C-alpha positions in Angstrom: 2.1 -4.4 -12.3 -0.7 -2.7 -14.2 -4.2 -4.2 -14.7 -6.9 -2.6 -16.8 -10.4 -4.2 -17.0 -13.7 -3.2 -18.6 -17.1 -4.7 -17.8 -20.6 -4.3 -19.1 -23.7 -5.7 -17.4 -27.2 -5.7 -18.7 -29.9 -6.9 -16.3 -33.7 -7.0 -16.4 -35.7 -7.3 -13.2 -39.5 -7.4 -12.7 -40.7 -6.7 -9.2 -44.1 -6.9 -7.5 -44.2 -4.9 -4.2 -47.1 -4.3 -1.9 -47.0 -1.4 0.5 -49.4 -0.6 3.4 -49.6 2.5 5.5 -48.6 2.3 9.2 -51.4 0.6 11.3 -53.6 0.3 8.2 -55.0 -3.0 6.7 -55.8 -1.6 3.2 -52.9 -1.5 0.8 -51.3 1.9 0.1 -50.1 0.9 -3.3 -49.4 -2.2 -5.3 -46.5 -1.6 -7.7 -45.4 -3.7 -10.6 -41.9 -2.5 -11.5 -39.8 -3.1 -14.7 -36.2 -2.3 -13.9 -33.7 -2.5 -16.7 -30.1 -1.9 -15.8 -27.2 -1.0 -18.1 -23.9 -0.9 -16.1 -20.4 0.0 -17.5 -17.3 -0.4 -15.3 -13.7 0.7 -15.9 -11.1 -0.5 -13.3 -7.4 0.4 -13.4 -5.0 -1.1 -10.8 -1.3 -0.2 -10.5 1.1 -1.8 -8.0 4.7 -1.0 -7.0 6.2 -3.5 -4.7 9.7 -3.5 -3.2 11.5 -6.2 -1.1 14.8 -5.7 0.7 16.8 -8.2 2.8 18.3 -5.7 5.3 20.5 -8.3 7.0 20.5 -12.0 7.9 17.6 -11.4 10.4 15.6 -8.6 8.8 13.3 -8.1 5.8 11.6 -4.9 4.6 8.6 -4.8 2.4 7.1 -1.7 0.8 3.9 -1.7 -1.2 2.3 1.3 -3.0 -1.0 0.7 -4.8 -3.5 2.7 -6.8 -7.0 1.7 -7.9 -9.3 3.7 -10.2 -12.9 2.7 -10.7 -15.3 4.4 -13.0 -18.9 3.1 -12.9 -21.9 4.3 -15.0 -25.3 2.9 -14.3 -28.4 3.7 -16.5 -31.7 2.4 -15.1 -35.1 3.1 -16.7 -37.9 2.2 -14.2 -41.6 1.8 -15.1 -44.2 1.7 -12.4 -47.6 0.0 -13.0 -50.3 0.4 -10.4 -52.9 -2.3 -9.9 -51.8 -4.2 -13.0 -52.5 -1.5 -15.5 -51.3 -2.2 -19.0 -50.0 1.4 -19.4 -47.4 2.5 -16.9 -48.5 5.2 -14.5 -45.0 6.6 -14.0 -41.7 6.2 -15.9 -38.4 7.3 -14.4 -34.8 7.3 -15.4 -32.0 6.9 -13.0 -28.4 7.8 -14.0 -25.5 7.2 -11.7 -22.0 8.4 -12.3 -19.5 7.1 -9.8 -15.8 7.6 -9.7 -13.5 6.1 -7.1 -9.7 6.5 -6.5 -7.8 4.8 -3.7 -4.1 5.3 -2.8 -2.6 2.7 -0.4 0.7 2.3 1.3 2.0 -0.6 3.4 5.4 -0.7 5.1 6.3 -3.9 7.0 9.5 -5.0 8.7 10.0 -8.7 9.7 12.7 -9.6 12.2 13.8 -13.2 13.0 15.3 -13.3 16.5 15.7 -17.1 16.2 14.2 -19.7 13.9 11.6 -20.1 16.7 10.7 -16.4 17.2 9.6 -13.9 14.7 8.2 -10.4 14.9 6.4 -8.4 12.2 5.7 -4.7 12.6 4.4 -2.1 10.2 1.8 0.4 9.3 -0.9 0.4 6.6 -2.8 3.4 5.3 -5.0 4.4 2.5 -6.9 7.4 1.1 -10.2 6.6 -0.6 -12.0 9.2 -2.7 -15.5 8.7 -4.0 -17.6 10.9 -6.2 -21.2 9.8 -6.7 -23.6 11.9 -8.8 -27.2 10.5 -8.9 -29.8 12.0 -11.3 -33.5 11.0 -11.0 -36.1 12.3 -13.5 -39.3 11.5 -15.2 -39.6 10.7 -18.9 -41.9 13.0 -20.9 -42.1 12.8 -24.7 -38.9 10.6 -24.6 -37.0 13.3 -22.8 -35.7 13.1 -19.2 -36.9 15.9 -16.9 -34.5 15.9 -14.0 -36.0 16.3 -10.5 -33.6 18.3 -8.4 -35.5 17.3 -5.3 -34.7 13.7 -5.9 -31.2 14.0 -7.5 -28.1 14.5 -5.5 -24.3 14.6 -5.6 -22.3 13.1 -2.7 -18.5 13.6 -2.5 -16.6 11.6 0.2 -13.1 11.0 1.4 -11.9 8.3 3.8 -8.6 8.3 5.6 -7.3 5.2 7.2 -4.1 4.4 9.1 -3.3 1.3 11.2 0.0 0.5 12.9 0.2 -3.2 13.8 2.5 -5.9 15.2 2.4 -9.7 15.3 4.7 -12.1 17.2 5.1 -15.7 16.2 6.4 -18.3 18.6 7.2 -21.8 17.4 7.3 -23.8 20.6 8.1 -27.1 18.9 7.5 -28.5 15.4 3.9 -29.3 16.4 2.8 -26.2 18.3 2.7 -22.6 17.1 1.2 -19.4 18.7 0.6 -16.0 17.1 -0.3 -12.9 19.0 -1.2 -9.6 17.2 -2.5 -6.1 17.9 -3.7 -3.6 15.3 -4.9 -0.1 16.0 -7.2 1.3 13.4 -7.9 5.0 13.0 -10.5 6.1 10.5 -11.7 9.5 9.4 -14.6 10.0 6.9 -15.7 13.3 5.4 -18.6 13.8 3.1 -20.2 16.7 1.3 -23.9 16.5 0.1 -23.9 19.1 -2.6 -27.7 19.2 -3.1 -28.3 20.2 0.6 -24.9 21.6 1.6 -24.6 19.1 4.5 -21.2 18.1 5.8 -20.7 14.6 7.4 -17.7 14.0 9.6 -17.0 10.6 11.3 -14.1 9.4 13.5 -13.5 5.8 14.4 -10.8 4.4 16.7 -10.5 0.7 17.5 -7.8 -1.6 18.9 -8.1 -4.9 17.1 -6.4 -7.8 18.9 -5.8 -11.3 17.4 -4.7 -14.6 18.8 -4.0 -17.9 17.0 -2.9 -21.4 18.2 -1.9 -24.1 15.7 -1.3 -27.7 16.7 0.0 -30.1 14.0 0.8 -33.5 15.5 1.7 -34.9 12.0 1.2 -34.3 8.3 -2.3 -35.8 8.4 -3.8 -33.7 11.2 -3.9 -30.0 12.1 -6.0 -28.1 14.6 -6.1 -24.3 14.6 -7.9 -21.9 17.0 -8.2 -18.2 16.2 -9.7 -15.2 18.0 -10.1 -12.0 16.0 -12.1 -8.8 16.2 -13.5 -6.5 13.4 -15.0 -3.1 13.2 -18.0 -2.9 10.9 -17.5 0.6 9.4 -20.4 2.0 7.4 -19.8 2.0 3.6 -19.5 5.4 1.9 -23.1 5.4 0.5 -24.4 4.9 4.1 -22.9 8.3 4.9 -25.2 10.0 2.5 -28.1 11.7 4.3 -30.0 12.5 1.1 -33.4 10.8 0.4 -32.9 8.2 -2.3 -36.3 7.1 -3.7 -36.6 3.5 -4.9 -40.4 3.9 -5.6 -43.0 6.7 -5.5 -43.7 5.7 -1.8 -40.4 4.2 -0.6 -37.1 6.0 0.0 -33.7 5.3 1.6 -32.4 7.9 4.0 -29.5 6.8 6.2 -28.2 8.1 9.5 -24.5 8.9 8.8 -23.7 8.8 12.5 -24.9 5.2 13.1 -22.6 3.5 15.5 -20.0 1.1 14.0 -20.4 -2.2 15.8 -17.4 -4.2 17.0 -17.7 -8.0 16.6 -15.7 -10.9 18.0 -14.9 -14.0 16.0 -13.8 -17.3 17.4 -13.0 -20.1 15.1 -11.8 -23.7 15.4 -10.6 -25.5 12.3 -9.5 -29.1 11.9 -7.8 -30.4 8.7 -7.5 -34.1 7.9 -5.0 -35.2 5.3 -5.4 -31.9 3.5 -8.6 -33.1 1.8 -11.1 -32.7 4.7 -11.6 -29.4 6.5 -14.0 -28.9 9.4 -14.6 -25.4 10.9 -16.7 -24.2 13.8 -17.1 -20.4 14.1 -18.8 -18.3 16.8 -19.5 -14.7 16.0 -21.0 -12.1 18.4 -21.4 -8.4 18.6 -23.9 -5.6 18.4 -26.4 -6.1 15.6 -26.8 -3.8 12.6 -29.6 -4.2 10.0 -31.7 -2.3 7.5 -35.2 -1.4 8.8 -38.3 -0.3 7.0 -39.9 2.6 8.9 -43.5 3.8 8.1 -43.5 7.6 8.2 -46.1 10.4 7.7 -47.8 10.8 4.3 -48.0 7.0 3.6 -44.2 6.8 2.9 -41.8 4.1 4.0 -38.2 4.9 5.0 -35.4 2.4 4.8 -32.6 3.1 7.3 -29.6 1.0 8.6 -29.3 1.1 12.4 -27.9 -1.0 15.3 -30.6 -2.8 17.3 -29.2 -5.1 20.0 -27.1 -8.3 20.0 -26.4 -11.0 17.4 -25.0 -14.5 18.0 -24.0 -16.7 15.1 -22.8 -20.3 15.3 -21.4 -21.5 12.0 -20.3 -25.0 11.1 -18.6 -25.8 7.8 -17.5 -29.2 6.3 -15.3 -29.0 3.2 -13.9 -31.8 1.0 -11.6 -31.4 -2.0 -9.6 -33.9 -4.1 -8.2 -34.5 -7.5 -8.4 -37.7 -9.7 -7.0 -39.1 -12.9 -3.5 -37.5 -12.5 -5.0 -34.2 -11.4 -7.2 -33.9 -14.6 -10.3 -33.8 -12.5 -10.7 -31.6 -9.4 -13.7 -31.5 -7.1 -14.5 -29.3 -4.1 -17.7 -29.8 -2.1 -18.8 -27.6 0.9 -21.8 -27.8 3.3 -22.4 -24.9 5.7 -24.9 -24.6 8.5 -25.6 -21.4 10.5 -27.7 -20.8 13.6 -28.6 -17.2 14.1 -29.9 -15.6 17.3 -30.7 -11.9 17.1 -32.5 -9.8 19.7 -33.0 -6.2 20.7 -35.1 -3.2 19.6 -35.1 -0.2 17.4 -37.8 2.4 18.0 -41.1 0.4 17.7 -39.4 -2.7 16.3 -38.7 -5.6 18.7 -36.2 -8.0 17.2 -36.4 -11.6 18.5 -35.2 -14.0 15.9 -33.9 -17.6 16.0 -33.2 -19.4 12.8 -31.2 -22.2 11.3 -30.1 -22.1 7.6 -27.6 -23.9 5.4 -25.7 -23.5 2.2 -24.3 -26.2 -0.1 -21.9 -25.9 -3.1 -20.0 -28.2 -5.5 -17.2 -26.8 -7.7 -15.3 -28.8 -10.4 -12.7 -28.5 -13.0 -12.0 -31.0 -15.8 -9.0 -30.9 -18.1 -10.6 -32.0 -21.4 -7.3 -31.9 -23.3 -3.9 -31.5 -21.8 -2.3 -31.3 -25.2 -4.6 -28.5 -26.6 -5.2 -26.8 -23.3 -9.0 -27.1 -22.9 -10.6 -26.9 -19.4 -14.2 -27.1 -18.3 -15.2 -25.8 -14.9 -18.5 -25.1 -13.1 -20.3 -24.9 -9.9 -23.7 -25.7 -8.2 -24.9 -23.6 -5.3 -27.9 -23.8 -3.0 -29.0 -21.6 -0.2 -31.9 -22.4 2.1 -34.6 -20.1 3.5 -33.5 -17.5 6.0 -35.1 -15.6 8.9 -33.3 -12.3 9.5 -33.8 -9.5 11.9 -35.9 -7.5 9.4 -37.2 -9.9 6.8 -37.7 -13.5 5.8 -36.3 -14.8 2.4 -36.9 -17.9 0.3 -34.3 -20.4 -0.8 -32.2 -20.0 -3.9 -30.1 -22.1 -6.3 -27.9 -21.7 -9.4 -25.7 -23.7 -11.8 -22.8 -22.1 -13.9 -20.4 -23.5 -16.5 -17.2 -22.2 -18.0 -14.8 -23.2 -20.8 -11.1 -22.1 -21.0 -8.6 -22.5 -23.8 -4.9 -22.1 -23.1 -2.5 -20.9 -25.9 1.2 -20.4 -26.1 3.1 -17.7 -24.2 0.5 -17.8 -21.4 -2.4 -16.5 -23.5 -5.8 -17.8 -22.6 -9.4 -17.3 -23.6 -12.6 -18.2 -21.8 -16.4 -18.2 -22.1 -18.5 -18.5 -18.9 -22.2 -19.2 -18.7 -23.3 -17.7 -15.4 -26.5 -18.9 -13.6 -27.6 -21.1 -16.6 -30.0 -22.9 -14.3 -31.3 -20.8 -11.4 -34.3 -19.9 -9.3 -35.3 -16.7 -11.1 -37.8 -15.5 -8.6 -37.3 -14.5 -5.0 -39.5 -13.5 -2.2 -38.9 -11.5 1.0 -41.4 -10.5 3.6 -42.1 -9.5 7.2 -45.3 -9.5 9.1 -45.5 -7.8 12.6 -48.3 -6.4 14.7 -47.6 -2.9 13.4 -46.2 -3.3 9.9 -46.4 -5.7 6.9 -43.8 -6.0 4.1 -43.9 -8.3 1.1 -41.8 -8.3 -2.0 -41.8 -10.8 -4.9 -39.2 -10.3 -7.7 -38.3 -12.1 -10.9 -34.8 -11.5 -12.2 -33.1 -13.0 -15.3 -29.7 -13.8 -13.8 -28.4 -15.7 -16.8 -25.4 -14.1 -18.4 -22.5 -14.9 -20.7 -19.0 -13.5 -20.2 -16.2 -13.7 -22.7 -12.6 -12.8 -22.0 -9.0 -13.0 -23.4 -5.9 -12.7 -21.2 -2.6 -11.7 -22.8 0.4 -11.4 -20.4 3.1 -8.9 -21.4 6.7 -8.5 -20.3 9.5 -10.9 -19.4 8.7 -14.0 -17.4 10.9 -12.8 -14.5 8.5 -10.1 -13.5 5.7 -12.6 -13.0 7.0 -12.9 -9.5 5.3 -9.6 -8.7 2.0 -11.4 -9.0 2.3 -12.7 -5.4 2.8 -9.2 -4.1 0.2 -7.4 -6.2 -2.7 -6.0 -4.2 -1.0 -6.9 -1.0 -1.7 -3.5 0.5 -4.7 -2.5 -1.6 -6.8 -5.3 -0.3 -8.2 -3.1 2.5 -9.3 -0.4 0.1 -10.7 -3.0 -2.4 -12.7 -4.5 0.4 -14.2 -1.1 1.1 -15.0 -0.7 -2.6 -16.8 -4.1 -2.7 -18.9 -2.9 0.3 -20.3 0.0 -1.7 
């Protein structure tokens, strides 16, 4: 399969940020920022998938995937000090980012008996990322590039993970799954502006364990224990100073420890329409901290700080009505967060309860003419995190789809038609104060047309596509 997509995003954001020097009560600077983004994205995905029935008991699966992403971001930024009508400083940020990933997955499944199955395989990928960032001031409508603030960071990430899972069906009601995965990761980066080389090695055994009890068709209970390594994203390996205002910059530590977290989940399904989940997540905490430094500057850095405990409860309901012409899905999620520890002069001691609620729907307006209307409502409550507090947020979106013959379809989506366009985040401690208020116009309209090519037989490849590139794509999303 071959997928090609192009996207263009235009976003305007106005931000009011107040900065104070370390241990000072008077403001260092009050900035009113106009941030206009113009992003263009090209993404190409190619998948080659092969399936072989080796014998009556064995199956072989081979997946080879390639993903190419080309992103260009143009961001003019104007800074106004103390509400001046004329901007004190105008900057232009240009980002050119190209990513290529090559992924291979080989898996063999052997059925000893209908009650015992073993899967074993290896998954690997190579992720290449080129990020060229230019930062300059605008003078007489021309950009004067500042080499002290611009940088080019070239990275490669190598990943390989042999794994095995064993499934035992004890009886029609009770199933157990035991798995082990050994992840080996190597990251290499070159900072061309400074000549620095970054090399990271990660090794982690990742065990999994699942128990499923299904007494009948109306009830199912599943317990799962999994582990996960929180590997830093590729931009977090860049040691270069990245200024987001005249007095604030991001400078990461590329050798920050990658935390290992443990996840336990218990899920109960009632008549396929009601799903209740209880999840407990614990591990070493990692967060972005704002560090006051010499000269009145503020440095933002991502570091581990101690321990995090999360207790998450989810209630989900879904159903269809009127011969499946109306579909509804409602979800309510509550999270209790307990974070504690320290990083340099910061003492983290946070306990907080927050919740999210959402409602999704799809209505078939005309089965004869292929019209569908879908949408969603989302709400997020206030949050207290390790490094900042944030306000609540809500949004409403709608979409209209038209189905034609031969699988052709067209759609128009109105994203965030109703939303809370301003947000606030803040933190007040004995040694440091941070406060940010921003207003963003999230409303957007997307229009698309889907035209499938080829014989209908090859559509079966759809269930295999991206089967091995999911890991690399997850890494790209983290960027």
